[in-house]
PDBQT receptor file of N, H, CA, C and O in Angstrom, charges set to zero:
ATOM      1  N   UNK A   1      -8.202  13.883  -3.970  1.00  0.00    +0.000 N 
ATOM      2  CA  UNK A   1      -8.292  14.567  -2.689  1.00  0.00    +0.000 C 
ATOM      3  C   UNK A   1      -8.901  13.656  -1.632  1.00  0.00    +0.000 C 
ATOM      4  O   UNK A   1      -8.361  13.530  -0.533  1.00  0.00    +0.000 OA
ATOM      5  N   UNK A   2     -10.023  13.020  -1.961  1.00  0.00    +0.000 N 
ATOM      6  H   UNK A   2     -10.462  13.123  -2.854  1.00  0.00    +0.000 HD
ATOM      7  CA  UNK A   2     -10.694  12.149  -0.988  1.00  0.00    +0.000 C 
ATOM      8  C   UNK A   2      -9.827  10.931  -0.693  1.00  0.00    +0.000 C 
ATOM      9  O   UNK A   2      -9.733  10.503   0.457  1.00  0.00    +0.000 OA
ATOM     10  N   UNK A   3      -9.193  10.368  -1.722  1.00  0.00    +0.000 N 
ATOM     11  H   UNK A   3      -9.270  10.716  -2.657  1.00  0.00    +0.000 HD
ATOM     12  CA  UNK A   3      -8.324   9.203  -1.512  1.00  0.00    +0.000 C 
ATOM     13  C   UNK A   3      -7.172   9.549  -0.581  1.00  0.00    +0.000 C 
ATOM     14  O   UNK A   3      -6.806   8.757   0.286  1.00  0.00    +0.000 OA
ATOM     15  N   UNK A   4      -6.606  10.731  -0.764  1.00  0.00    +0.000 N 
ATOM     16  H   UNK A   4      -6.904  11.375  -1.469  1.00  0.00    +0.000 HD
ATOM     17  CA  UNK A   4      -5.507  11.166   0.099  1.00  0.00    +0.000 C 
ATOM     18  C   UNK A   4      -5.978  11.301   1.540  1.00  0.00    +0.000 C 
ATOM     19  O   UNK A   4      -5.261  10.917   2.464  1.00  0.00    +0.000 OA
ATOM     20  N   UNK A   5      -7.176  11.841   1.740  1.00  0.00    +0.000 N 
ATOM     21  H   UNK A   5      -7.759  12.153   0.989  1.00  0.00    +0.000 HD
ATOM     22  CA  UNK A   5      -7.720  12.000   3.084  1.00  0.00    +0.000 C 
ATOM     23  C   UNK A   5      -7.983  10.645   3.727  1.00  0.00    +0.000 C 
ATOM     24  O   UNK A   5      -7.744  10.465   4.921  1.00  0.00    +0.000 OA
ATOM     25  N   UNK A   6      -8.471   9.699   2.945  1.00  0.00    +0.000 N 
ATOM     26  H   UNK A   6      -8.665   9.846   1.975  1.00  0.00    +0.000 HD
ATOM     27  CA  UNK A   6      -8.716   8.353   3.477  1.00  0.00    +0.000 C 
ATOM     28  C   UNK A   6      -7.403   7.711   3.910  1.00  0.00    +0.000 C 
ATOM     29  O   UNK A   6      -7.333   7.100   4.976  1.00  0.00    +0.000 OA
ATOM     30  N   UNK A   7      -6.365   7.846   3.092  1.00  0.00    +0.000 N 
ATOM     31  H   UNK A   7      -6.422   8.342   2.226  1.00  0.00    +0.000 HD
ATOM     32  CA  UNK A   7      -5.061   7.275   3.451  1.00  0.00    +0.000 C 
ATOM     33  C   UNK A   7      -4.484   7.939   4.694  1.00  0.00    +0.000 C 
ATOM     34  O   UNK A   7      -3.903   7.267   5.546  1.00  0.00    +0.000 OA
ATOM     35  N   UNK A   8      -4.639   9.239   4.799  1.00  0.00    +0.000 N 
ATOM     36  H   UNK A   8      -5.111   9.785   4.107  1.00  0.00    +0.000 HD
ATOM     37  CA  UNK A   8      -4.154   9.940   5.996  1.00  0.00    +0.000 C 
ATOM     38  C   UNK A   8      -4.899   9.465   7.240  1.00  0.00    +0.000 C 
ATOM     39  O   UNK A   8      -4.282   9.253   8.284  1.00  0.00    +0.000 OA
ATOM     40  N   UNK A   9      -6.204   9.297   7.142  1.00  0.00    +0.000 N 
ATOM     41  H   UNK A   9      -6.705   9.469   6.294  1.00  0.00    +0.000 HD
ATOM     42  CA  UNK A   9      -6.996   8.804   8.271  1.00  0.00    +0.000 C 
ATOM     43  C   UNK A   9      -6.592   7.379   8.633  1.00  0.00    +0.000 C 
ATOM     44  O   UNK A   9      -6.496   7.037   9.812  1.00  0.00    +0.000 OA
ATOM     45  N   UNK A  10      -6.358   6.556   7.627  1.00  0.00    +0.000 N 
ATOM     46  H   UNK A  10      -6.437   6.834   6.670  1.00  0.00    +0.000 HD
ATOM     47  CA  UNK A  10      -5.928   5.177   7.853  1.00  0.00    +0.000 C 
ATOM     48  C   UNK A  10      -4.588   5.147   8.583  1.00  0.00    +0.000 C 
ATOM     49  O   UNK A  10      -4.400   4.344   9.498  1.00  0.00    +0.000 OA
ATOM     50  N   UNK A  11      -3.669   6.001   8.193  1.00  0.00    +0.000 N 
ATOM     51  H   UNK A  11      -3.822   6.653   7.450  1.00  0.00    +0.000 HD
ATOM     52  CA  UNK A  11      -2.378   6.085   8.881  1.00  0.00    +0.000 C 
ATOM     53  C   UNK A  11      -2.554   6.522  10.328  1.00  0.00    +0.000 C 
ATOM     54  O   UNK A  11      -1.871   6.007  11.213  1.00  0.00    +0.000 OA
ATOM     55  N   UNK A  12      -3.462   7.468  10.586  1.00  0.00    +0.000 N 
ATOM     56  H   UNK A  12      -4.017   7.887   9.867  1.00  0.00    +0.000 HD
ATOM     57  CA  UNK A  12      -3.725   7.906  11.960  1.00  0.00    +0.000 C 
ATOM     58  C   UNK A  12      -4.277   6.763  12.798  1.00  0.00    +0.000 C 
ATOM     59  O   UNK A  12      -3.882   6.591  13.951  1.00  0.00    +0.000 OA
ATOM     60  N   UNK A  13      -5.180   5.988  12.232  1.00  0.00    +0.000 N 
ATOM     61  H   UNK A  13      -5.501   6.127  11.295  1.00  0.00    +0.000 HD
ATOM     62  CA  UNK A  13      -5.756   4.851  12.959  1.00  0.00    +0.000 C 
ATOM     63  C   UNK A  13      -4.665   3.832  13.277  1.00  0.00    +0.000 C 
ATOM     64  O   UNK A  13      -4.586   3.340  14.402  1.00  0.00    +0.000 OA
ATOM     65  N   UNK A  14      -3.825   3.514  12.294  1.00  0.00    +0.000 N 
ATOM     66  H   UNK A  14      -3.890   3.914  11.380  1.00  0.00    +0.000 HD
ATOM     67  CA  UNK A  14      -2.763   2.524  12.518  1.00  0.00    +0.000 C 
ATOM     68  C   UNK A  14      -1.733   3.024  13.519  1.00  0.00    +0.000 C 
ATOM     69  O   UNK A  14      -1.145   2.222  14.243  1.00  0.00    +0.000 OA
ATOM     70  N   UNK A  15      -1.504   4.317  13.574  1.00  0.00    +0.000 N 
ATOM     71  H   UNK A  15      -1.982   4.969  12.986  1.00  0.00    +0.000 HD
ATOM     72  CA  UNK A  15      -0.553   4.867  14.544  1.00  0.00    +0.000 C 
ATOM     73  C   UNK A  15      -1.026   4.685  15.982  1.00  0.00    +0.000 C 
ATOM     74  O   UNK A  15      -0.212   4.708  16.906  1.00  0.00    +0.000 OA
ATOM     75  N   UNK A  16      -2.322   4.504  16.183  1.00  0.00    +0.000 N 
ATOM     76  H   UNK A  16      -2.983   4.485  15.433  1.00  0.00    +0.000 HD
ATOM     77  CA  UNK A  16      -2.863   4.320  17.533  1.00  0.00    +0.000 C 
ATOM     78  C   UNK A  16      -2.838   2.857  17.987  1.00  0.00    +0.000 C 
ATOM     79  O   UNK A  16      -3.048   2.571  19.165  1.00  0.00    +0.000 OA
ATOM     80  N   UNK A  17      -2.581   1.928  17.050  1.00  0.00    +0.000 N 
ATOM     81  H   UNK A  17      -2.411   2.161  16.092  1.00  0.00    +0.000 HD
ATOM     82  CA  UNK A  17      -2.478   0.521  17.423  1.00  0.00    +0.000 C 
ATOM     83  C   UNK A  17      -1.205   0.297  18.211  1.00  0.00    +0.000 C 
ATOM     84  O   UNK A  17      -0.223   1.023  18.051  1.00  0.00    +0.000 OA
ATOM     85  N   UNK A  18      -1.230  -0.704  19.055  1.00  0.00    +0.000 N 
ATOM     86  H   UNK A  18      -2.028  -1.293  19.184  1.00  0.00    +0.000 HD
ATOM     87  CA  UNK A  18       0.000  -1.112  19.710  1.00  0.00    +0.000 C 
ATOM     88  C   UNK A  18       0.958  -1.620  18.648  1.00  0.00    +0.000 C 
ATOM     89  O   UNK A  18       0.528  -2.145  17.621  1.00  0.00    +0.000 OA
ATOM     90  N   UNK A  19       2.219  -1.472  18.880  1.00  0.00    +0.000 N 
ATOM     91  H   UNK A  19       2.569  -1.045  19.715  1.00  0.00    +0.000 HD
ATOM     92  CA  UNK A  19       3.221  -1.863  17.892  1.00  0.00    +0.000 C 
ATOM     93  C   UNK A  19       3.466  -3.369  17.966  1.00  0.00    +0.000 C 
ATOM     94  O   UNK A  19       4.336  -3.844  18.696  1.00  0.00    +0.000 OA
ATOM     95  N   UNK A  20       2.680  -4.094  17.194  1.00  0.00    +0.000 N 
ATOM     96  H   UNK A  20       1.973  -3.709  16.601  1.00  0.00    +0.000 HD
ATOM     97  CA  UNK A  20       2.869  -5.536  17.090  1.00  0.00    +0.000 C 
ATOM     98  C   UNK A  20       3.859  -5.825  15.977  1.00  0.00    +0.000 C 
ATOM     99  O   UNK A  20       4.203  -4.956  15.176  1.00  0.00    +0.000 OA
ATOM    100  N   UNK A  21       4.306  -7.072  15.950  1.00  0.00    +0.000 N 
ATOM    101  H   UNK A  21       4.027  -7.779  16.600  1.00  0.00    +0.000 HD
ATOM    102  CA  UNK A  21       5.229  -7.491  14.897  1.00  0.00    +0.000 C 
ATOM    103  C   UNK A  21       4.571  -7.358  13.521  1.00  0.00    +0.000 C 
ATOM    104  O   UNK A  21       5.238  -7.063  12.529  1.00  0.00    +0.000 OA
ATOM    105  N   UNK A  22       3.257  -7.580  13.475  1.00  0.00    +0.000 N 
ATOM    106  H   UNK A  22       2.715  -7.820  14.281  1.00  0.00    +0.000 HD
ATOM    107  CA  UNK A  22       2.560  -7.541  12.204  1.00  0.00    +0.000 C 
ATOM    108  C   UNK A  22       1.148  -6.998  12.402  1.00  0.00    +0.000 C 
ATOM    109  O   UNK A  22       0.452  -7.398  13.335  1.00  0.00    +0.000 OA
ATOM    110  N   UNK A  23       0.734  -6.109  11.546  1.00  0.00    +0.000 N 
ATOM    111  H   UNK A  23       1.299  -5.783  10.788  1.00  0.00    +0.000 HD
ATOM    112  CA  UNK A  23      -0.645  -5.640  11.497  1.00  0.00    +0.000 C 
ATOM    113  C   UNK A  23      -1.237  -6.078  10.177  1.00  0.00    +0.000 C 
ATOM    114  O   UNK A  23      -0.560  -6.027   9.150  1.00  0.00    +0.000 OA
ATOM    115  N   UNK A  24      -2.476  -6.506  10.183  1.00  0.00    +0.000 N 
ATOM    116  H   UNK A  24      -3.025  -6.548  11.018  1.00  0.00    +0.000 HD
ATOM    117  CA  UNK A  24      -3.126  -6.980   8.967  1.00  0.00    +0.000 C 
ATOM    118  C   UNK A  24      -4.287  -6.059   8.643  1.00  0.00    +0.000 C 
ATOM    119  O   UNK A  24      -5.140  -5.790   9.488  1.00  0.00    +0.000 OA
ATOM    120  N   UNK A  25      -4.308  -5.585   7.424  1.00  0.00    +0.000 N 
ATOM    121  H   UNK A  25      -3.615  -5.803   6.737  1.00  0.00    +0.000 HD
ATOM    122  CA  UNK A  25      -5.370  -4.722   6.929  1.00  0.00    +0.000 C 
ATOM    123  C   UNK A  25      -6.018  -5.428   5.745  1.00  0.00    +0.000 C 
ATOM    124  O   UNK A  25      -5.344  -5.769   4.773  1.00  0.00    +0.000 OA
ATOM    125  N   UNK A  26      -7.317  -5.644   5.829  1.00  0.00    +0.000 N 
ATOM    126  H   UNK A  26      -7.864  -5.367   6.619  1.00  0.00    +0.000 HD
ATOM    127  CA  UNK A  26      -8.039  -6.308   4.744  1.00  0.00    +0.000 C 
ATOM    128  C   UNK A  26      -8.973  -5.321   4.081  1.00  0.00    +0.000 C 
ATOM    129  O   UNK A  26      -9.574  -4.477   4.746  1.00  0.00    +0.000 OA
ATOM    130  N   UNK A  27      -9.092  -5.424   2.808  1.00  0.00    +0.000 N 
ATOM    131  H   UNK A  27      -8.604  -6.109   2.268  1.00  0.00    +0.000 HD
ATOM    132  CA  UNK A  27     -10.017  -4.569   2.075  1.00  0.00    +0.000 C 
ATOM    133  C   UNK A  27      -9.662  -4.535   0.606  1.00  0.00    +0.000 C 
ATOM    134  O   UNK A  27      -8.615  -5.030   0.190  1.00  0.00    +0.000 OA
ATOM    135  N   UNK A  28     -10.529  -3.957  -0.155  1.00  0.00    +0.000 N 
ATOM    136  H   UNK A  28     -11.380  -3.554   0.183  1.00  0.00    +0.000 HD
ATOM    137  CA  UNK A  28     -10.306  -3.814  -1.587  1.00  0.00    +0.000 C 
ATOM    138  C   UNK A  28      -9.975  -2.355  -1.864  1.00  0.00    +0.000 C 
ATOM    139  O   UNK A  28     -10.857  -1.497  -1.826  1.00  0.00    +0.000 OA
ATOM    140  N   UNK A  29      -8.724  -2.076  -2.137  1.00  0.00    +0.000 N 
ATOM    141  H   UNK A  29      -8.007  -2.773  -2.168  1.00  0.00    +0.000 HD
ATOM    142  CA  UNK A  29      -8.292  -0.714  -2.382  1.00  0.00    +0.000 C 
ATOM    143  C   UNK A  29      -8.225  -0.404  -3.873  1.00  0.00    +0.000 C 
ATOM    144  O   UNK A  29      -7.858   0.701  -4.273  1.00  0.00    +0.000 OA
ATOM    145  N   UNK A  30      -8.583  -1.392  -4.689  1.00  0.00    +0.000 N 
ATOM    146  H   UNK A  30      -8.881  -2.290  -4.365  1.00  0.00    +0.000 HD
ATOM    147  CA  UNK A  30      -8.626  -1.227  -6.139  1.00  0.00    +0.000 C 
ATOM    148  C   UNK A  30      -7.297  -0.708  -6.671  1.00  0.00    +0.000 C 
ATOM    149  O   UNK A  30      -7.261   0.096  -7.603  1.00  0.00    +0.000 OA
ATOM    150  N   UNK A  31      -6.222  -1.167  -6.079  1.00  0.00    +0.000 N 
ATOM    151  H   UNK A  31      -6.251  -1.820  -5.321  1.00  0.00    +0.000 HD
ATOM    152  CA  UNK A  31      -4.893  -0.750  -6.507  1.00  0.00    +0.000 C 
ATOM    153  C   UNK A  31      -4.214  -1.856  -7.280  1.00  0.00    +0.000 C 
ATOM    154  O   UNK A  31      -4.319  -3.032  -6.932  1.00  0.00    +0.000 OA
ATOM    155  N   UNK A  32      -3.525  -1.473  -8.318  1.00  0.00    +0.000 N 
ATOM    156  H   UNK A  32      -3.440  -0.517  -8.601  1.00  0.00    +0.000 HD
ATOM    157  CA  UNK A  32      -2.773  -2.421  -9.129  1.00  0.00    +0.000 C 
ATOM    158  C   UNK A  32      -1.293  -2.142  -8.906  1.00  0.00    +0.000 C 
ATOM    159  O   UNK A  32      -0.809  -1.043  -9.174  1.00  0.00    +0.000 OA
ATOM    160  N   UNK A  33      -0.585  -3.147  -8.414  1.00  0.00    +0.000 N 
ATOM    161  H   UNK A  33      -0.978  -4.041  -8.197  1.00  0.00    +0.000 HD
ATOM    162  CA  UNK A  33       0.828  -2.998  -8.094  1.00  0.00    +0.000 C 
ATOM    163  C   UNK A  33       1.637  -3.568  -9.245  1.00  0.00    +0.000 C 
ATOM    164  O   UNK A  33       1.385  -4.685  -9.696  1.00  0.00    +0.000 OA
ATOM    165  N   UNK A  34       2.601  -2.807  -9.716  1.00  0.00    +0.000 N 
ATOM    166  H   UNK A  34       2.806  -1.899  -9.349  1.00  0.00    +0.000 HD
ATOM    167  CA  UNK A  34       3.438  -3.236 -10.831  1.00  0.00    +0.000 C 
ATOM    168  C   UNK A  34       4.839  -3.585 -10.390  1.00  0.00    +0.000 C 
ATOM    169  O   UNK A  34       5.102  -3.812  -9.208  1.00  0.00    +0.000 OA
ATOM    170  N   UNK A  35       5.744  -3.624 -11.370  1.00  0.00    +0.000 N 
ATOM    171  H   UNK A  35       5.531  -3.440 -12.329  1.00  0.00    +0.000 HD
ATOM    172  CA  UNK A  35       7.136  -3.991 -11.101  1.00  0.00    +0.000 C 
ATOM    173  C   UNK A  35       8.030  -2.772 -10.984  1.00  0.00    +0.000 C 
ATOM    174  O   UNK A  35       9.187  -2.823 -11.401  1.00  0.00    +0.000 OA
ATOM    175  N   UNK A  36       7.535  -1.688 -10.437  1.00  0.00    +0.000 N 
ATOM    176  H   UNK A  36       6.595  -1.646 -10.098  1.00  0.00    +0.000 HD
ATOM    177  CA  UNK A  36       8.358  -0.494 -10.285  1.00  0.00    +0.000 C 
ATOM    178  C   UNK A  36       9.579  -0.802  -9.417  1.00  0.00    +0.000 C 
ATOM    179  O   UNK A  36       9.502  -1.589  -8.473  1.00  0.00    +0.000 OA
ATOM    180  N   UNK A  37      10.685  -0.180  -9.744  1.00  0.00    +0.000 N 
ATOM    181  H   UNK A  37      10.747   0.460 -10.510  1.00  0.00    +0.000 HD
ATOM    182  CA  UNK A  37      11.938  -0.438  -9.028  1.00  0.00    +0.000 C 
ATOM    183  C   UNK A  37      11.821  -0.173  -7.533  1.00  0.00    +0.000 C 
ATOM    184  O   UNK A  37      12.457  -0.865  -6.738  1.00  0.00    +0.000 OA
ATOM    185  N   UNK A  38      11.026   0.805  -7.136  1.00  0.00    +0.000 N 
ATOM    186  H   UNK A  38      10.509   1.367  -7.782  1.00  0.00    +0.000 HD
ATOM    187  CA  UNK A  38      10.948   1.148  -5.718  1.00  0.00    +0.000 C 
ATOM    188  C   UNK A  38      10.267   0.059  -4.888  1.00  0.00    +0.000 C 
ATOM    189  O   UNK A  38      10.378   0.056  -3.662  1.00  0.00    +0.000 OA
ATOM    190  N   UNK A  39       9.565  -0.865  -5.548  1.00  0.00    +0.000 N 
ATOM    191  H   UNK A  39       9.475  -0.862  -6.544  1.00  0.00    +0.000 HD
ATOM    192  CA  UNK A  39       8.857  -1.919  -4.819  1.00  0.00    +0.000 C 
ATOM    193  C   UNK A  39       9.464  -3.304  -5.020  1.00  0.00    +0.000 C 
ATOM    194  O   UNK A  39       8.861  -4.297  -4.614  1.00  0.00    +0.000 OA
ATOM    195  N   UNK A  40      10.641  -3.394  -5.634  1.00  0.00    +0.000 N 
ATOM    196  H   UNK A  40      11.131  -2.587  -5.964  1.00  0.00    +0.000 HD
ATOM    197  CA  UNK A  40      11.230  -4.715  -5.914  1.00  0.00    +0.000 C 
ATOM    198  C   UNK A  40      11.468  -5.538  -4.647  1.00  0.00    +0.000 C 
ATOM    199  O   UNK A  40      11.294  -6.757  -4.664  1.00  0.00    +0.000 OA
ATOM    200  N   UNK A  41      11.861  -4.893  -3.559  1.00  0.00    +0.000 N 
ATOM    201  H   UNK A  41      12.002  -3.903  -3.545  1.00  0.00    +0.000 HD
ATOM    202  CA  UNK A  41      12.096  -5.647  -2.323  1.00  0.00    +0.000 C 
ATOM    203  C   UNK A  41      10.793  -6.181  -1.747  1.00  0.00    +0.000 C 
ATOM    204  O   UNK A  41      10.792  -7.216  -1.080  1.00  0.00    +0.000 OA
ATOM    205  N   UNK A  42       9.687  -5.493  -1.993  1.00  0.00    +0.000 N 
ATOM    206  H   UNK A  42       9.687  -4.653  -2.534  1.00  0.00    +0.000 HD
ATOM    207  CA  UNK A  42       8.397  -5.900  -1.449  1.00  0.00    +0.000 C 
ATOM    208  C   UNK A  42       7.659  -6.851  -2.370  1.00  0.00    +0.000 C 
ATOM    209  O   UNK A  42       7.150  -7.879  -1.925  1.00  0.00    +0.000 OA
ATOM    210  N   UNK A  43       7.599  -6.520  -3.637  1.00  0.00    +0.000 N 
ATOM    211  H   UNK A  43       8.014  -5.685  -3.999  1.00  0.00    +0.000 HD
ATOM    212  CA  UNK A  43       6.799  -7.278  -4.608  1.00  0.00    +0.000 C 
ATOM    213  C   UNK A  43       7.647  -8.266  -5.383  1.00  0.00    +0.000 C 
ATOM    214  O   UNK A  43       7.182  -9.364  -5.689  1.00  0.00    +0.000 OA
ATOM    215  N   UNK A  44       8.874  -7.905  -5.708  1.00  0.00    +0.000 N 
ATOM    216  H   UNK A  44       9.251  -7.013  -5.460  1.00  0.00    +0.000 HD
ATOM    217  CA  UNK A  44       9.732  -8.765  -6.504  1.00  0.00    +0.000 C 
ATOM    218  C   UNK A  44       9.510  -8.548  -7.992  1.00  0.00    +0.000 C 
ATOM    219  O   UNK A  44       8.856  -7.591  -8.406  1.00  0.00    +0.000 OA
ATOM    220  N   UNK A  45      10.060  -9.444  -8.779  1.00  0.00    +0.000 N 
ATOM    221  H   UNK A  45      10.591 -10.222  -8.442  1.00  0.00    +0.000 HD
ATOM    222  CA  UNK A  45       9.967  -9.345 -10.239  1.00  0.00    +0.000 C 
ATOM    223  C   UNK A  45       8.884 -10.233 -10.834  1.00  0.00    +0.000 C 
ATOM    224  O   UNK A  45       8.715 -10.255 -12.053  1.00  0.00    +0.000 OA
ATOM    225  N   UNK A  46       8.157 -10.956 -10.015  1.00  0.00    +0.000 N 
ATOM    226  H   UNK A  46       8.294 -10.937  -9.025  1.00  0.00    +0.000 HD
ATOM    227  CA  UNK A  46       7.226 -11.951 -10.521  1.00  0.00    +0.000 C 
ATOM    228  C   UNK A  46       5.822 -11.418 -10.766  1.00  0.00    +0.000 C 
ATOM    229  O   UNK A  46       4.888 -12.200 -10.938  1.00  0.00    +0.000 OA
ATOM    230  N   UNK A  47       5.663 -10.129 -10.785  1.00  0.00    +0.000 N 
ATOM    231  H   UNK A  47       6.422  -9.493 -10.645  1.00  0.00    +0.000 HD
ATOM    232  CA  UNK A  47       4.359  -9.531 -11.011  1.00  0.00    +0.000 C 
ATOM    233  C   UNK A  47       4.071  -9.504 -12.504  1.00  0.00    +0.000 C 
ATOM    234  O   UNK A  47       4.950  -9.178 -13.301  1.00  0.00    +0.000 OA
ATOM    235  N   UNK A  48       2.851  -9.841 -12.886  1.00  0.00    +0.000 N 
ATOM    236  H   UNK A  48       2.136 -10.106 -12.239  1.00  0.00    +0.000 HD
ATOM    237  CA  UNK A  48       2.485  -9.840 -14.305  1.00  0.00    +0.000 C 
ATOM    238  C   UNK A  48       2.330  -8.430 -14.860  1.00  0.00    +0.000 C 
ATOM    239  O   UNK A  48       2.502  -8.211 -16.059  1.00  0.00    +0.000 OA
ATOM    240  N   UNK A  49       2.014  -7.500 -14.016  1.00  0.00    +0.000 N 
ATOM    241  H   UNK A  49       1.874  -7.678 -13.042  1.00  0.00    +0.000 HD
ATOM    242  CA  UNK A  49       1.759  -6.122 -14.446  1.00  0.00    +0.000 C 
ATOM    243  C   UNK A  49       3.062  -5.326 -14.423  1.00  0.00    +0.000 C 
ATOM    244  O   UNK A  49       3.768  -5.306 -13.414  1.00  0.00    +0.000 OA
ATOM    245  N   UNK A  50       3.373  -4.672 -15.538  1.00  0.00    +0.000 N 
ATOM    246  H   UNK A  50       2.800  -4.688 -16.357  1.00  0.00    +0.000 HD
ATOM    247  CA  UNK A  50       4.607  -3.883 -15.609  1.00  0.00    +0.000 C 
ATOM    248  C   UNK A  50       4.491  -2.607 -14.776  1.00  0.00    +0.000 C 
ATOM    249  O   UNK A  50       5.397  -2.285 -14.007  1.00  0.00    +0.000 OA
ATOM    250  N   UNK A  51       3.399  -1.891 -14.921  1.00  0.00    +0.000 N 
ATOM    251  H   UNK A  51       2.663  -2.152 -15.545  1.00  0.00    +0.000 HD
ATOM    252  CA  UNK A  51       3.209  -0.630 -14.208  1.00  0.00    +0.000 C 
ATOM    253  C   UNK A  51       1.961  -0.698 -13.347  1.00  0.00    +0.000 C 
ATOM    254  O   UNK A  51       0.941  -1.257 -13.751  1.00  0.00    +0.000 OA
ATOM    255  N   UNK A  52       2.052  -0.132 -12.176  1.00  0.00    +0.000 N 
ATOM    256  H   UNK A  52       2.880   0.321 -11.848  1.00  0.00    +0.000 HD
ATOM    257  CA  UNK A  52       0.916  -0.100 -11.267  1.00  0.00    +0.000 C 
ATOM    258  C   UNK A  52       0.090   1.156 -11.455  1.00  0.00    +0.000 C 
ATOM    259  O   UNK A  52       0.448   2.055 -12.216  1.00  0.00    +0.000 OA
ATOM    260  N   UNK A  53      -1.014   1.196 -10.749  1.00  0.00    +0.000 N 
ATOM    261  H   UNK A  53      -1.305   0.466 -10.131  1.00  0.00    +0.000 HD
ATOM    262  CA  UNK A  53      -1.875   2.376 -10.779  1.00  0.00    +0.000 C 
ATOM    263  C   UNK A  53      -1.491   3.310  -9.629  1.00  0.00    +0.000 C 
ATOM    264  O   UNK A  53      -0.724   2.936  -8.741  1.00  0.00    +0.000 OA
ATOM    265  N   UNK A  54      -2.026   4.506  -9.657  1.00  0.00    +0.000 N 
ATOM    266  H   UNK A  54      -2.649   4.810 -10.378  1.00  0.00    +0.000 HD
ATOM    267  CA  UNK A  54      -1.781   5.452  -8.560  1.00  0.00    +0.000 C 
ATOM    268  C   UNK A  54      -2.267   4.877  -7.235  1.00  0.00    +0.000 C 
ATOM    269  O   UNK A  54      -1.620   5.065  -6.205  1.00  0.00    +0.000 OA
ATOM    270  N   UNK A  55      -3.406   4.176  -7.251  1.00  0.00    +0.000 N 
ATOM    271  H   UNK A  55      -3.932   4.024  -8.088  1.00  0.00    +0.000 HD
ATOM    272  CA  UNK A  55      -3.919   3.564  -6.031  1.00  0.00    +0.000 C 
ATOM    273  C   UNK A  55      -2.983   2.469  -5.533  1.00  0.00    +0.000 C 
ATOM    274  O   UNK A  55      -2.795   2.320  -4.326  1.00  0.00    +0.000 OA
ATOM    275  N   UNK A  56      -2.397   1.708  -6.441  1.00  0.00    +0.000 N 
ATOM    276  H   UNK A  56      -2.550   1.829  -7.422  1.00  0.00    +0.000 HD
ATOM    277  CA  UNK A  56      -1.440   0.667  -6.056  1.00  0.00    +0.000 C 
ATOM    278  C   UNK A  56      -0.202   1.249  -5.415  1.00  0.00    +0.000 C 
ATOM    279  O   UNK A  56       0.292   0.727  -4.415  1.00  0.00    +0.000 OA
ATOM    280  N   UNK A  57       0.299   2.321  -5.981  1.00  0.00    +0.000 N 
ATOM    281  H   UNK A  57      -0.102   2.745  -6.793  1.00  0.00    +0.000 HD
ATOM    282  CA  UNK A  57       1.474   2.993  -5.410  1.00  0.00    +0.000 C 
ATOM    283  C   UNK A  57       1.118   3.557  -4.042  1.00  0.00    +0.000 C 
ATOM    284  O   UNK A  57       1.918   3.474  -3.110  1.00  0.00    +0.000 OA
ATOM    285  N   UNK A  58      -0.052   4.117  -3.917  1.00  0.00    +0.000 N 
ATOM    286  H   UNK A  58      -0.702   4.184  -4.675  1.00  0.00    +0.000 HD
ATOM    287  CA  UNK A  58      -0.497   4.713  -2.644  1.00  0.00    +0.000 C 
ATOM    288  C   UNK A  58      -0.567   3.647  -1.549  1.00  0.00    +0.000 C 
ATOM    289  O   UNK A  58      -0.083   3.868  -0.439  1.00  0.00    +0.000 OA
ATOM    290  N   UNK A  59      -1.167   2.495  -1.854  1.00  0.00    +0.000 N 
ATOM    291  H   UNK A  59      -1.561   2.316  -2.756  1.00  0.00    +0.000 HD
ATOM    292  CA  UNK A  59      -1.324   1.454  -0.812  1.00  0.00    +0.000 C 
ATOM    293  C   UNK A  59       0.024   0.794  -0.508  1.00  0.00    +0.000 C 
ATOM    294  O   UNK A  59       0.258   0.382   0.627  1.00  0.00    +0.000 OA
ATOM    295  N   UNK A  60       0.916   0.687  -1.506  1.00  0.00    +0.000 N 
ATOM    296  H   UNK A  60       0.726   1.023  -2.428  1.00  0.00    +0.000 HD
ATOM    297  CA  UNK A  60       2.240   0.125  -1.230  1.00  0.00    +0.000 C 
ATOM    298  C   UNK A  60       3.059   1.078  -0.364  1.00  0.00    +0.000 C 
ATOM    299  O   UNK A  60       3.804   0.632   0.509  1.00  0.00    +0.000 OA
ATOM    300  N   UNK A  61       2.933   2.360  -0.590  1.00  0.00    +0.000 N 
ATOM    301  H   UNK A  61       2.328   2.722  -1.299  1.00  0.00    +0.000 HD
ATOM    302  CA  UNK A  61       3.611   3.333   0.272  1.00  0.00    +0.000 C 
ATOM    303  C   UNK A  61       3.109   3.225   1.698  1.00  0.00    +0.000 C 
ATOM    304  O   UNK A  61       3.894   3.299   2.643  1.00  0.00    +0.000 OA
ATOM    305  N   UNK A  62       1.808   3.051   1.859  1.00  0.00    +0.000 N 
ATOM    306  H   UNK A  62       1.171   2.991   1.092  1.00  0.00    +0.000 HD
ATOM    307  CA  UNK A  62       1.258   2.900   3.199  1.00  0.00    +0.000 C 
ATOM    308  C   UNK A  62       1.781   1.604   3.841  1.00  0.00    +0.000 C 
ATOM    309  O   UNK A  62       2.179   1.602   5.006  1.00  0.00    +0.000 OA
ATOM    310  N   UNK A  63       1.777   0.532   3.091  1.00  0.00    +0.000 N 
ATOM    311  H   UNK A  63       1.453   0.534   2.145  1.00  0.00    +0.000 HD
ATOM    312  CA  UNK A  63       2.169  -0.767   3.641  1.00  0.00    +0.000 C 
ATOM    313  C   UNK A  63       3.645  -0.803   4.033  1.00  0.00    +0.000 C 
ATOM    314  O   UNK A  63       4.010  -1.426   5.031  1.00  0.00    +0.000 OA
ATOM    315  N   UNK A  64       4.475  -0.149   3.263  1.00  0.00    +0.000 N 
ATOM    316  H   UNK A  64       4.179   0.357   2.453  1.00  0.00    +0.000 HD
ATOM    317  CA  UNK A  64       5.916  -0.195   3.569  1.00  0.00    +0.000 C 
ATOM    318  C   UNK A  64       6.256   0.871   4.588  1.00  0.00    +0.000 C 
ATOM    319  O   UNK A  64       7.415   1.002   4.982  1.00  0.00    +0.000 OA
TER     320      UNK A  64
């Protein structure tokens, strides 16, 4: 519940930024990104981890 609220707030903050070609967000989200098919265009096949964590999926959804 709290993680979802944090992600929603983060999306609201990013929506208020001017639309630049690239926005950079730094931090430790403790997410592990795997080789899920939905992220192949973003991550590719070169990831050592087969499956990601819920936090990894959450941050990849935000990033894409």
